[in-house]
N, C-alpha and C positions, 0 to 999 in steps of 0.2 A: 593523441593517443591516450593521454591521462583523462581527458574529459569523457572519452567514449568508454575507458574502463569504469570510471566513477558513475557514469549513467547506468551502465549493465549492471554494476554491484548494487546501485540504489533500486533499480527495477527488481531485482532478484530479492533483495530485503524487504521490499514493500509486498510482493508476491508471498514470500515465505511468512511474513508476521500478519498476513490475513486470516490465519487460522487461530489467532489469538484472541480469546474472549476474556471480557472483564470479570464475568461471573460464570460459574458453572451452569449450563443450561439444565443439568439434570437435578442439580440440588441448589435452588436458588436461595434457601435460607429463608429469612424473615421478610425479604422483599422479593415478591414473585415476579417482579418487572424485569425487563432487559436494561442492562447499563446501556448509558447513551453512546459508549464507543461501538457498541455493535451496528448502529444506524448508519456510521460512516464508513465502514469498511469497503463495500463497493465503490463509492465515490472515490476513495483514496486510491484504490487499485486502478481505476479508470484514469484518475489524474496522473499517477505515476506513469503508466504506459503512454498517455499523450504527452506528457513532458520529456519522457526519453525520446519519442520519436521526433519531437520538435528539436530537441538538442542535438540529436545525431544528424537531421537533416540540416540544421542552421552549420553544424561543423562541416559537413560535405560540401555546401556551397561557399563556405568562406575560405 
């Protein structure tokens, strides 16, 4: 039960933090480039979802 709740909370955390940007895209300041953290948002979301499904599936079979 605790593992399932932890997995759900982790998934919600990853989805809610996907809107966080390292820099303001409308006012980039002196560096007009995008910060590297923005490049890894989608892979982190996909990895979180896959990991949560894996952990829930593993919990049901064990």
